[in-house]
PDB file of N, CA, C and O in Angstrom:
ATOM      1  N   MET A   1     120.682 115.945  97.630  1.00  0.00           N
ATOM      2  CA  MET A   1     121.494 115.304  96.620  1.00  0.00           C
ATOM      3  C   MET A   1     122.194 116.393  95.808  1.00  0.00           C
ATOM      4  O   MET A   1     121.659 117.482  95.602  1.00  0.00           O
ATOM      5  N   SER A   2     123.391 116.070  95.359  1.00  0.00           N
ATOM      6  CA  SER A   2     124.171 117.046  94.610  1.00  0.00           C
ATOM      7  C   SER A   2     123.623 117.208  93.193  1.00  0.00           C
ATOM      8  O   SER A   2     122.814 116.407  92.724  1.00  0.00           O
ATOM      9  N   ARG A   3     124.072 118.235  92.546  1.00  0.00           N
ATOM     10  CA  ARG A   3     123.639 118.487  91.165  1.00  0.00           C
ATOM     11  C   ARG A   3     124.115 117.365  90.234  1.00  0.00           C
ATOM     12  O   ARG A   3     123.415 116.993  89.293  1.00  0.00           O
ATOM     13  N   ASP A   4     125.316 116.829  90.506  1.00  0.00           N
ATOM     14  CA  ASP A   4     125.817 115.713  89.701  1.00  0.00           C
ATOM     15  C   ASP A   4     124.903 114.500  89.835  1.00  0.00           C
ATOM     16  O   ASP A   4     124.629 113.803  88.858  1.00  0.00           O
ATOM     17  N   GLY A   5     124.438 114.259  91.050  1.00  0.00           N
ATOM     18  CA  GLY A   5     123.523 113.141  91.270  1.00  0.00           C
ATOM     19  C   GLY A   5     122.217 113.319  90.525  1.00  0.00           C
ATOM     20  O   GLY A   5     121.668 112.362  89.979  1.00  0.00           O
ATOM     21  N   GLU A   6     121.719 114.550  90.504  1.00  0.00           N
ATOM     22  CA  GLU A   6     120.482 114.822  89.778  1.00  0.00           C
ATOM     23  C   GLU A   6     120.663 114.627  88.274  1.00  0.00           C
ATOM     24  O   GLU A   6     119.782 114.094  87.600  1.00  0.00           O
ATOM     25  N   LYS A   7     121.807 115.061  87.756  1.00  0.00           N
ATOM     26  CA  LYS A   7     122.096 114.865  86.331  1.00  0.00           C
ATOM     27  C   LYS A   7     122.200 113.383  86.003  1.00  0.00           C
ATOM     28  O   LYS A   7     121.735 112.938  84.954  1.00  0.00           O
ATOM     29  N   LEU A   8     122.812 112.622  86.905  1.00  0.00           N
ATOM     30  CA  LEU A   8     122.940 111.184  86.698  1.00  0.00           C
ATOM     31  C   LEU A   8     121.568 110.516  86.677  1.00  0.00           C
ATOM     32  O   LEU A   8     121.315 109.644  85.846  1.00  0.00           O
ATOM     33  N   ILE A   9     120.695 110.915  87.575  1.00  0.00           N
ATOM     34  CA  ILE A   9     119.340 110.354  87.604  1.00  0.00           C
ATOM     35  C   ILE A   9     118.605 110.674  86.312  1.00  0.00           C
ATOM     36  O   ILE A   9     117.937 109.807  85.749  1.00  0.00           O
ATOM     37  N   GLU A  10     118.719 111.906  85.840  1.00  0.00           N
ATOM     38  CA  GLU A  10     118.057 112.282  84.580  1.00  0.00           C
ATOM     39  C   GLU A  10     118.599 111.459  83.410  1.00  0.00           C
ATOM     40  O   GLU A  10     117.830 111.015  82.558  1.00  0.00           O
ATOM     41  N   LEU A  11     119.911 111.254  83.365  1.00  0.00           N
ATOM     42  CA  LEU A  11     120.522 110.471  82.301  1.00  0.00           C
ATOM     43  C   LEU A  11     120.043 109.025  82.331  1.00  0.00           C
ATOM     44  O   LEU A  11     119.698 108.457  81.295  1.00  0.00           O
ATOM     45  N   VAL A  12     120.022 108.430  83.524  1.00  0.00           N
ATOM     46  CA  VAL A  12     119.584 107.039  83.655  1.00  0.00           C
ATOM     47  C   VAL A  12     118.121 106.906  83.263  1.00  0.00           C
ATOM     48  O   VAL A  12     117.751 105.950  82.581  1.00  0.00           O
ATOM     49  N   ASN A  13     117.288 107.840  83.679  1.00  0.00           N
ATOM     50  CA  ASN A  13     115.866 107.795  83.315  1.00  0.00           C
ATOM     51  C   ASN A  13     115.672 107.921  81.804  1.00  0.00           C
ATOM     52  O   ASN A  13     114.832 107.233  81.223  1.00  0.00           O
ATOM     53  N   GLU A  14     116.440 108.790  81.176  1.00  0.00           N
ATOM     54  CA  GLU A  14     116.340 108.950  79.723  1.00  0.00           C
ATOM     55  C   GLU A  14     116.760 107.670  79.002  1.00  0.00           C
ATOM     56  O   GLU A  14     116.083 107.224  78.075  1.00  0.00           O
ATOM     57  N   LEU A  15     117.868 107.088  79.427  1.00  0.00           N
ATOM     58  CA  LEU A  15     118.310 105.835  78.825  1.00  0.00           C
ATOM     59  C   LEU A  15     117.293 104.716  79.047  1.00  0.00           C
ATOM     60  O   LEU A  15     117.036 103.913  78.149  1.00  0.00           O
ATOM     61  N   ALA A  16     116.726 104.670  80.229  1.00  0.00           N
ATOM     62  CA  ALA A  16     115.735 103.635  80.542  1.00  0.00           C
ATOM     63  C   ALA A  16     114.500 103.774  79.665  1.00  0.00           C
ATOM     64  O   ALA A  16     113.962 102.774  79.189  1.00  0.00           O
ATOM     65  N   SER A  17     114.046 104.999  79.449  1.00  0.00           N
ATOM     66  CA  SER A  17     112.858 105.183  78.615  1.00  0.00           C
ATOM     67  C   SER A  17     113.137 104.812  77.158  1.00  0.00           C
ATOM     68  O   SER A  17     112.269 104.256  76.485  1.00  0.00           O
ATOM     69  N   ARG A  18     114.333 105.114  76.671  1.00  0.00           N
ATOM     70  CA  ARG A  18     114.677 104.744  75.289  1.00  0.00           C
ATOM     71  C   ARG A  18     114.755 103.234  75.126  1.00  0.00           C
ATOM     72  O   ARG A  18     114.266 102.686  74.138  1.00  0.00           O
ATOM     73  N   VAL A  19     115.365 102.564  76.088  1.00  0.00           N
ATOM     74  CA  VAL A  19     115.464 101.107  76.018  1.00  0.00           C
ATOM     75  C   VAL A  19     114.082 100.474  76.098  1.00  0.00           C
ATOM     76  O   VAL A  19     113.805  99.514  75.379  1.00  0.00           O
ATOM     77  N   SER A  20     113.215 100.989  76.955  1.00  0.00           N
ATOM     78  CA  SER A  20     111.875 100.404  77.082  1.00  0.00           C
ATOM     79  C   SER A  20     111.064 100.564  75.797  1.00  0.00           C
ATOM     80  O   SER A  20     110.275  99.684  75.455  1.00  0.00           O
ATOM     81  N   HIS A  21     111.246 101.666  75.088  1.00  0.00           N
ATOM     82  CA  HIS A  21     110.545 101.839  73.807  1.00  0.00           C
ATOM     83  C   HIS A  21     111.055 100.855  72.762  1.00  0.00           C
ATOM     84  O   HIS A  21     110.278 100.325  71.968  1.00  0.00           O
ATOM     85  N   LEU A  22     112.361 100.614  72.765  1.00  0.00           N
ATOM     86  CA  LEU A  22     112.923  99.659  71.811  1.00  0.00           C
ATOM     87  C   LEU A  22     112.469  98.228  72.103  1.00  0.00           C
ATOM     88  O   LEU A  22     112.171  97.462  71.187  1.00  0.00           O
ATOM     89  N   VAL A  23     112.420  97.885  73.377  1.00  0.00           N
ATOM     90  CA  VAL A  23     112.093  96.525  73.782  1.00  0.00           C
ATOM     91  C   VAL A  23     110.604  96.237  73.641  1.00  0.00           C
ATOM     92  O   VAL A  23     110.218  95.081  73.469  1.00  0.00           O
ATOM     93  N   SER A  24     109.769  97.250  73.711  1.00  0.00           N
ATOM     94  CA  SER A  24     108.319  97.028  73.726  1.00  0.00           C
ATOM     95  C   SER A  24     107.809  96.328  72.464  1.00  0.00           C
ATOM     96  O   SER A  24     106.791  95.638  72.522  1.00  0.00           O
ATOM     97  N   ASP A  25     108.477  96.486  71.351  1.00  0.00           N
ATOM     98  CA  ASP A  25     108.043  95.831  70.122  1.00  0.00           C
ATOM     99  C   ASP A  25     108.430  94.356  70.064  1.00  0.00           C
ATOM    100  O   ASP A  25     107.756  93.568  69.401  1.00  0.00           O
ATOM    101  N   MET A  26     109.507  93.975  70.749  1.00  0.00           N
ATOM    102  CA  MET A  26     110.032  92.614  70.624  1.00  0.00           C
ATOM    103  C   MET A  26     109.683  91.691  71.784  1.00  0.00           C
ATOM    104  O   MET A  26     109.745  90.470  71.633  1.00  0.00           O
ATOM    105  N   VAL A  27     109.317  92.244  72.934  1.00  0.00           N
ATOM    106  CA  VAL A  27     109.136  91.446  74.145  1.00  0.00           C
ATOM    107  C   VAL A  27     107.654  91.388  74.510  1.00  0.00           C
ATOM    108  O   VAL A  27     106.963  92.403  74.422  1.00  0.00           O
ATOM    109  N   PRO A  28     107.153  90.221  74.917  1.00  0.00           N
ATOM    110  CA  PRO A  28     105.754  90.116  75.329  1.00  0.00           C
ATOM    111  C   PRO A  28     105.469  90.972  76.566  1.00  0.00           C
ATOM    112  O   PRO A  28     106.380  91.243  77.349  1.00  0.00           O
ATOM    113  N   PRO A  29     104.213  91.402  76.751  1.00  0.00           N
ATOM    114  CA  PRO A  29     103.873  92.290  77.866  1.00  0.00           C
ATOM    115  C   PRO A  29     104.230  91.741  79.247  1.00  0.00           C
ATOM    116  O   PRO A  29     104.679  92.495  80.110  1.00  0.00           O
ATOM    117  N   ALA A  30     104.037  90.443  79.469  1.00  0.00           N
ATOM    118  CA  ALA A  30     104.363  89.874  80.784  1.00  0.00           C
ATOM    119  C   ALA A  30     105.857  89.985  81.074  1.00  0.00           C
ATOM    120  O   ALA A  30     106.257  90.278  82.201  1.00  0.00           O
ATOM    121  N   ALA A  31     106.669  89.752  80.063  1.00  0.00           N
ATOM    122  CA  ALA A  31     108.120  89.866  80.237  1.00  0.00           C
ATOM    123  C   ALA A  31     108.544  91.323  80.395  1.00  0.00           C
ATOM    124  O   ALA A  31     109.531  91.609  81.074  1.00  0.00           O
ATOM    125  N   GLN A  32     107.810  92.244  79.777  1.00  0.00           N
ATOM    126  CA  GLN A  32     108.124  93.669  79.915  1.00  0.00           C
ATOM    127  C   GLN A  32     108.007  94.110  81.363  1.00  0.00           C
ATOM    128  O   GLN A  32     108.829  94.886  81.850  1.00  0.00           O
ATOM    129  N   VAL A  33     106.978  93.613  82.056  1.00  0.00           N
ATOM    130  CA  VAL A  33     106.792  93.974  83.464  1.00  0.00           C
ATOM    131  C   VAL A  33     107.984  93.500  84.281  1.00  0.00           C
ATOM    132  O   VAL A  33     108.503  94.241  85.115  1.00  0.00           O
ATOM    133  N   LEU A  34     108.418  92.267  84.043  1.00  0.00           N
ATOM    134  CA  LEU A  34     109.572  91.736  84.772  1.00  0.00           C
ATOM    135  C   LEU A  34     110.835  92.532  84.465  1.00  0.00           C
ATOM    136  O   LEU A  34     111.628  92.826  85.359  1.00  0.00           O
ATOM    137  N   LEU A  35     111.013  92.875  83.198  1.00  0.00           N
ATOM    138  CA  LEU A  35     112.191  93.660  82.826  1.00  0.00           C
ATOM    139  C   LEU A  35     112.166  95.062  83.448  1.00  0.00           C
ATOM    140  O   LEU A  35     113.201  95.570  83.879  1.00  0.00           O
ATOM    141  N   LEU A  36     111.003  95.672  83.494  1.00  0.00           N
ATOM    142  CA  LEU A  36     110.903  97.000  84.107  1.00  0.00           C
ATOM    143  C   LEU A  36     111.196  96.943  85.606  1.00  0.00           C
ATOM    144  O   LEU A  36     111.851  97.836  86.145  1.00  0.00           O
ATOM    145  N   ASN A  37     110.714  95.901  86.278  1.00  0.00           N
ATOM    146  CA  ASN A  37     111.006  95.757  87.707  1.00  0.00           C
ATOM    147  C   ASN A  37     112.503  95.546  87.944  1.00  0.00           C
ATOM    148  O   ASN A  37     113.078  96.126  88.866  1.00  0.00           O
ATOM    149  N   ALA A  38     113.126  94.716  87.111  1.00  0.00           N
ATOM    150  CA  ALA A  38     114.567  94.495  87.237  1.00  0.00           C
ATOM    151  C   ALA A  38     115.344  95.776  86.954  1.00  0.00           C
ATOM    152  O   ALA A  38     116.338  96.073  87.616  1.00  0.00           O
ATOM    153  N   GLN A  39     114.881  96.519  85.973  1.00  0.00           N
ATOM    154  CA  GLN A  39     115.528  97.790  85.625  1.00  0.00           C
ATOM    155  C   GLN A  39     115.420  98.768  86.789  1.00  0.00           C
ATOM    156  O   GLN A  39     116.387  99.461  87.105  1.00  0.00           O
ATOM    157  N   ARG A  40     114.274  98.828  87.419  1.00  0.00           N
ATOM    158  CA  ARG A  40     114.074  99.723  88.555  1.00  0.00           C
ATOM    159  C   ARG A  40     114.988  99.341  89.709  1.00  0.00           C
ATOM    160  O   ARG A  40     115.566 100.215  90.355  1.00  0.00           O
ATOM    161  N   GLU A  41     115.126  98.047  89.976  1.00  0.00           N
ATOM    162  CA  GLU A  41     116.007  97.595  91.046  1.00  0.00           C
ATOM    163  C   GLU A  41     117.466  97.909  90.724  1.00  0.00           C
ATOM    164  O   GLU A  41     118.229  98.294  91.610  1.00  0.00           O
ATOM    165  N   LEU A  42     117.852  97.747  89.472  1.00  0.00           N
ATOM    166  CA  LEU A  42     119.220  98.049  89.067  1.00  0.00           C
ATOM    167  C   LEU A  42     119.524  99.535  89.230  1.00  0.00           C
ATOM    168  O   LEU A  42     120.591  99.901  89.724  1.00  0.00           O
ATOM    169  N   ILE A  43     118.608 100.374  88.826  1.00  0.00           N
ATOM    170  CA  ILE A  43     118.808 101.826  88.960  1.00  0.00           C
ATOM    171  C   ILE A  43     118.918 102.204  90.436  1.00  0.00           C
ATOM    172  O   ILE A  43     119.759 103.022  90.811  1.00  0.00           O
ATOM    173  N   THR A  44     118.070 101.608  91.270  1.00  0.00           N
ATOM    174  CA  THR A  44     118.129 101.895  92.707  1.00  0.00           C
ATOM    175  C   THR A  44     119.477 101.471  93.277  1.00  0.00           C
ATOM    176  O   THR A  44     120.080 102.214  94.051  1.00  0.00           O
ATOM    177  N   ALA A  45     119.957 100.291  92.906  1.00  0.00           N
ATOM    178  CA  ALA A  45     121.241  99.818  93.406  1.00  0.00           C
ATOM    179  C   ALA A  45     122.380 100.730  92.947  1.00  0.00           C
ATOM    180  O   ALA A  45     123.276 101.045  93.730  1.00  0.00           O
ATOM    181  N   LEU A  46     122.349 101.147  91.699  1.00  0.00           N
ATOM    182  CA  LEU A  46     123.394 102.042  91.194  1.00  0.00           C
ATOM    183  C   LEU A  46     123.391 103.381  91.923  1.00  0.00           C
ATOM    184  O   LEU A  46     124.451 103.934  92.215  1.00  0.00           O
ATOM    185  N   MET A  47     122.207 103.898  92.215  1.00  0.00           N
ATOM    186  CA  MET A  47     122.132 105.174  92.933  1.00  0.00           C
ATOM    187  C   MET A  47     122.641 105.024  94.364  1.00  0.00           C
ATOM    188  O   MET A  47     123.315 105.918  94.876  1.00  0.00           O
ATOM    189  N   LEU A  48     122.328 103.907  95.012  1.00  0.00           N
ATOM    190  CA  LEU A  48     122.836 103.687  96.367  1.00  0.00           C
ATOM    191  C   LEU A  48     124.351 103.569  96.375  1.00  0.00           C
ATOM    192  O   LEU A  48     125.012 104.095  97.270  1.00  0.00           O
ATOM    193  N   ILE A  49     124.902 102.885  95.385  1.00  0.00           N
ATOM    194  CA  ILE A  49     126.362 102.779  95.278  1.00  0.00           C
ATOM    195  C   ILE A  49     126.972 104.158  95.046  1.00  0.00           C
ATOM    196  O   ILE A  49     127.980 104.505  95.662  1.00  0.00           O
ATOM    197  N   TYR A  50     126.370 104.936  94.166  1.00  0.00           N
ATOM    198  CA  TYR A  50     126.871 106.280  93.878  1.00  0.00           C
ATOM    199  C   TYR A  50     126.835 107.156  95.131  1.00  0.00           C
ATOM    200  O   TYR A  50     127.818 107.826  95.447  1.00  0.00           O
ATOM    201  N   GLU A  51     125.711 107.153  95.841  1.00  0.00           N
ATOM    202  CA  GLU A  51     125.599 107.965  97.055  1.00  0.00           C
ATOM    203  C   GLU A  51     126.595 107.520  98.108  1.00  0.00           C
ATOM    204  O   GLU A  51     127.167 108.352  98.813  1.00  0.00           O
ATOM    205  N   HIS A  52     126.809 106.212  98.221  1.00  0.00           N
ATOM    206  CA  HIS A  52     127.771 105.716  99.202  1.00  0.00           C
ATOM    207  C   HIS A  52     129.180 106.181  98.860  1.00  0.00           C
ATOM    208  O   HIS A  52     129.927 106.596  99.747  1.00  0.00           O
ATOM    209  N   ARG A  53     129.548 106.116  97.590  1.00  0.00           N
ATOM    210  CA  ARG A  53     130.889 106.554  97.179  1.00  0.00           C
ATOM    211  C   ARG A  53     131.072 108.056  97.364  1.00  0.00           C
ATOM    212  O   ARG A  53     132.169 108.511  97.691  1.00  0.00           O
ATOM    213  N   VAL A  54     130.023 108.818  97.160  1.00  0.00           N
ATOM    214  CA  VAL A  54     130.121 110.270  97.299  1.00  0.00           C
ATOM    215  C   VAL A  54     130.244 110.661  98.769  1.00  0.00           C
ATOM    216  O   VAL A  54     130.933 111.628  99.096  1.00  0.00           O
ATOM    217  N   THR A  55     129.585 109.921  99.655  1.00  0.00           N
ATOM    218  CA  THR A  55     129.556 110.314 101.062  1.00  0.00           C
ATOM    219  C   THR A  55     130.613 109.647 101.918  1.00  0.00           C
ATOM    220  O   THR A  55     130.642 109.881 103.126  1.00  0.00           O
ATOM    221  N   THR A  56     131.494 108.817 101.341  1.00  0.00           N
ATOM    222  CA  THR A  56     132.589 108.229 102.118  1.00  0.00           C
ATOM    223  C   THR A  56     133.919 108.670 101.531  1.00  0.00           C
ATOM    224  O   THR A  56     134.042 108.878 100.324  1.00  0.00           O
ATOM    225  N   ASP A  57     134.917 108.811 102.407  1.00  0.00           N
ATOM    226  CA  ASP A  57     136.233 109.198 101.918  1.00  0.00           C
ATOM    227  C   ASP A  57     137.062 107.948 101.621  1.00  0.00           C
ATOM    228  O   ASP A  57     136.545 106.834 101.701  1.00  0.00           O
ATOM    229  N   SER A  58     138.325 108.119 101.284  1.00  0.00           N
ATOM    230  CA  SER A  58     139.161 106.998 100.850  1.00  0.00           C
ATOM    231  C   SER A  58     139.476 106.016 101.977  1.00  0.00           C
ATOM    232  O   SER A  58     139.840 104.873 101.705  1.00  0.00           O
ATOM    233  N   THR A  59     139.343 106.437 103.236  1.00  0.00           N
ATOM    234  CA  THR A  59     139.625 105.529 104.350  1.00  0.00           C
ATOM    235  C   THR A  59     138.403 104.720 104.750  1.00  0.00           C
ATOM    236  O   THR A  59     138.496 103.863 105.629  1.00  0.00           O
ATOM    237  N   GLY A  60     137.261 104.972 104.124  1.00  0.00           N
ATOM    238  CA  GLY A  60     136.059 104.214 104.436  1.00  0.00           C
ATOM    239  C   GLY A  60     135.171 104.873 105.481  1.00  0.00           C
ATOM    240  O   GLY A  60     134.106 104.348 105.806  1.00  0.00           O
ATOM    241  N   ARG A  61     135.594 106.013 106.009  1.00  0.00           N
ATOM    242  CA  ARG A  61     134.787 106.707 107.003  1.00  0.00           C
ATOM    243  C   ARG A  61     133.772 107.598 106.312  1.00  0.00           C
ATOM    244  O   ARG A  61     134.045 108.155 105.249  1.00  0.00           O
ATOM    245  N   THR A  62     132.609 107.729 106.913  1.00  0.00           N
ATOM    246  CA  THR A  62     131.554 108.555 106.352  1.00  0.00           C
ATOM    247  C   THR A  62     131.883 110.021 106.566  1.00  0.00           C
ATOM    248  O   THR A  62     132.272 110.432 107.659  1.00  0.00           O
ATOM    249  N   ARG A  63     131.722 110.796 105.517  1.00  0.00           N
ATOM    250  CA  ARG A  63     131.947 112.236 105.622  1.00  0.00           C
ATOM    251  C   ARG A  63     130.778 112.890 106.323  1.00  0.00           C
ATOM    252  O   ARG A  63     129.650 112.400 106.276  1.00  0.00           O
ATOM    253  N   ARG A  64     131.062 113.999 106.972  1.00  0.00           N
ATOM    254  CA  ARG A  64     129.984 114.757 107.593  1.00  0.00           C
ATOM    255  C   ARG A  64     129.212 115.512 106.523  1.00  0.00           C
ATOM    256  O   ARG A  64     129.777 115.914 105.506  1.00  0.00           O
ATOM    257  N   THR A  65     127.928 115.702 106.754  1.00  0.00           N
ATOM    258  CA  THR A  65     127.111 116.368 105.757  1.00  0.00           C
ATOM    259  C   THR A  65     127.390 117.862 105.712  1.00  0.00           C
ATOM    260  O   THR A  65     127.347 118.463 104.638  1.00  0.00           O
ATOM    261  N   ALA A  66     127.670 118.457 106.830  1.00  0.00           N
ATOM    262  CA  ALA A  66     127.988 119.876 106.880  1.00  0.00           C
ATOM    263  C   ALA A  66     129.353 120.035 107.543  1.00  0.00           C
ATOM    264  O   ALA A  66     129.730 119.190 108.355  1.00  0.00           O
ATOM    265  N   PRO A  67     130.108 121.091 107.227  1.00  0.00           N
ATOM    266  CA  PRO A  67     131.450 121.234 107.772  1.00  0.00           C
ATOM    267  C   PRO A  67     131.483 121.284 109.303  1.00  0.00           C
ATOM    268  O   PRO A  67     132.423 120.764 109.904  1.00  0.00           O
ATOM    269  N   GLY A  68     130.497 121.888 109.940  1.00  0.00           N
ATOM    270  CA  GLY A  68     130.501 122.010 111.389  1.00  0.00           C
ATOM    271  C   GLY A  68     129.574 121.032 112.075  1.00  0.00           C
ATOM    272  O   GLY A  68     129.336 121.160 113.276  1.00  0.00           O
ATOM    273  N   ALA A  69     129.047 120.069 111.362  1.00  0.00           N
ATOM    274  CA  ALA A  69     128.079 119.139 111.940  1.00  0.00           C
ATOM    275  C   ALA A  69     128.755 118.192 112.914  1.00  0.00           C
ATOM    276  O   ALA A  69     129.864 117.717 112.668  1.00  0.00           O
ATOM    277  N   ARG A  70     128.081 117.921 114.018  1.00  0.00           N
ATOM    278  CA  ARG A  70     128.561 116.977 115.025  1.00  0.00           C
ATOM    279  C   ARG A  70     127.435 116.058 115.428  1.00  0.00           C
ATOM    280  O   ARG A  70     126.259 116.387 115.277  1.00  0.00           O
ATOM    281  N   ARG A  71     127.799 114.931 115.930  1.00  0.00           N
ATOM    282  CA  ARG A  71     126.786 114.018 116.442  1.00  0.00           C
ATOM    283  C   ARG A  71     126.253 114.565 117.757  1.00  0.00           C
ATOM    284  O   ARG A  71     127.001 115.110 118.569  1.00  0.00           O
ATOM    285  N   SER A  72     124.957 114.412 117.952  1.00  0.00           N
ATOM    286  CA  SER A  72     124.368 114.924 119.173  1.00  0.00           C
ATOM    287  C   SER A  72     124.578 113.980 120.343  1.00  0.00           C
ATOM    288  O   SER A  72     124.692 114.426 121.484  1.00  0.00           O
ATOM    289  N   VAL A  73     124.632 112.685 120.077  1.00  0.00           N
ATOM    290  CA  VAL A  73     124.771 111.704 121.143  1.00  0.00           C
ATOM    291  C   VAL A  73     125.888 110.739 120.781  1.00  0.00           C
ATOM    292  O   VAL A  73     125.906 110.185 119.682  1.00  0.00           O
ATOM    293  N   GLN A  74     126.811 110.541 121.697  1.00  0.00           N
ATOM    294  CA  GLN A  74     127.856 109.556 121.497  1.00  0.00           C
ATOM    295  C   GLN A  74     127.344 108.205 121.964  1.00  0.00           C
ATOM    296  O   GLN A  74     126.822 108.096 123.074  1.00  0.00           O
ATOM    297  N   ARG A  75     127.480 107.191 121.152  1.00  0.00           N
ATOM    298  CA  ARG A  75     127.025 105.858 121.531  1.00  0.00           C
ATOM    299  C   ARG A  75     128.106 105.156 122.338  1.00  0.00           C
ATOM    300  O   ARG A  75     129.298 105.270 122.051  1.00  0.00           O
ATOM    301  N   ARG A  76     127.663 104.435 123.345  1.00  0.00           N
ATOM    302  CA  ARG A  76     128.592 103.656 124.150  1.00  0.00           C
ATOM    303  C   ARG A  76     128.665 102.242 123.602  1.00  0.00           C
ATOM    304  O   ARG A  76     127.690 101.710 123.069  1.00  0.00           O
ATOM    305  N   ARG A  77     129.808 101.662 123.740  1.00  0.00           N
ATOM    306  CA  ARG A  77     129.947 100.265 123.353  1.00  0.00           C
ATOM    307  C   ARG A  77     129.354  99.402 124.460  1.00  0.00           C
ATOM    308  O   ARG A  77     129.470  99.709 125.646  1.00  0.00           O
ATOM    309  N   THR A  78     128.727  98.331 124.046  1.00  0.00           N
ATOM    310  CA  THR A  78     128.192  97.412 125.044  1.00  0.00           C
ATOM    311  C   THR A  78     129.348  96.623 125.641  1.00  0.00           C
ATOM    312  O   THR A  78     130.278  96.250 124.926  1.00  0.00           O
ATOM    313  N   PRO A  79     129.302  96.368 126.938  1.00  0.00           N
ATOM    314  CA  PRO A  79     130.407  95.630 127.556  1.00  0.00           C
ATOM    315  C   PRO A  79     130.453  94.193 127.037  1.00  0.00           C
ATOM    316  O   PRO A  79     129.420  93.573 126.782  1.00  0.00           O
ATOM    317  N   THR A  80     131.652  93.690 126.890  1.00  0.00           N
ATOM    318  CA  THR A  80     131.797  92.328 126.404  1.00  0.00           C
ATOM    319  C   THR A  80     131.470  91.350 127.516  1.00  0.00           C
ATOM    320  O   THR A  80     131.733  91.628 128.686  1.00  0.00           O
ATOM    321  N   ARG A  81     130.906  90.222 127.165  1.00  0.00           N
ATOM    322  CA  ARG A  81     130.565  89.197 128.151  1.00  0.00           C
ATOM    323  C   ARG A  81     131.814  88.400 128.485  1.00  0.00           C
ATOM    324  O   ARG A  81     132.651  88.115 127.629  1.00  0.00           O
ATOM    325  N   THR A  82     131.909  88.050 129.763  1.00  0.00           N
ATOM    326  CA  THR A  82     133.080  87.288 130.189  1.00  0.00           C
ATOM    327  C   THR A  82     132.921  85.800 130.016  1.00  0.00           C
ATOM    328  O   THR A  82     133.912  85.078 129.913  1.00  0.00           O
ATOM    329  N   GLY A  83     131.690  85.327 129.980  1.00  0.00           N
ATOM    330  CA  GLY A  83     131.476  83.891 129.831  1.00  0.00           C
ATOM    331  C   GLY A  83     130.199  83.604 129.076  1.00  0.00           C
ATOM    332  O   GLY A  83     129.482  84.512 128.657  1.00  0.00           O
ATOM    333  N   LYS A  84     129.936  82.338 128.915  1.00  0.00           N
ATOM    334  CA  LYS A  84     128.725  81.933 128.216  1.00  0.00           C
ATOM    335  C   LYS A  84     127.525  82.026 129.140  1.00  0.00           C
ATOM    336  O   LYS A  84     127.648  81.886 130.357  1.00  0.00           O
ATOM    337  N   ILE A  85     126.383  82.260 128.557  1.00  0.00           N
ATOM    338  CA  ILE A  85     125.131  82.310 129.315  1.00  0.00           C
ATOM    339  C   ILE A  85     124.539  80.902 129.291  1.00  0.00           C
ATOM    340  O   ILE A  85     124.334  80.339 128.216  1.00  0.00           O
ATOM    341  N   PRO A  86     124.261  80.328 130.466  1.00  0.00           N
ATOM    342  CA  PRO A  86     123.688  78.976 130.463  1.00  0.00           C
ATOM    343  C   PRO A  86     122.241  78.991 129.959  1.00  0.00           C
ATOM    344  O   PRO A  86     121.452  79.873 130.297  1.00  0.00           O
ATOM    345  N   ILE A  87     121.925  77.987 129.143  1.00  0.00           N
ATOM    346  CA  ILE A  87     120.569  77.853 128.586  1.00  0.00           C
ATOM    347  C   ILE A  87     119.967  76.596 129.163  1.00  0.00           C
ATOM    348  O   ILE A  87     120.575  75.527 129.107  1.00  0.00           O
ATOM    349  N   ASP A  88     118.766  76.718 129.724  1.00  0.00           N
ATOM    350  CA  ASP A  88     118.093  75.556 130.324  1.00  0.00           C
ATOM    351  C   ASP A  88     117.417  74.703 129.300  1.00  0.00           C
ATOM    352  O   ASP A  88     116.809  73.690 129.644  1.00  0.00           O
TER     353      ASP A  88
END
């Protein structure tokens, strides 16, 4: 992960801890657990979106991780079926 990504994670964690301290006085413990789980899922989704945007270019193609990196195996397309398969 890039240094920017690490800084973003640290910022999100800091904000999350501050919000949880503020909420702990007003929200019952059972609801706190639900809120923490939702917060964790939200942070995970945001990080996945961030990583996806960083690793794809403007045309939607995935960037290579290293400048000289190549795929080791080329995948073949499966042949298209010409007709329906009969089901008994």
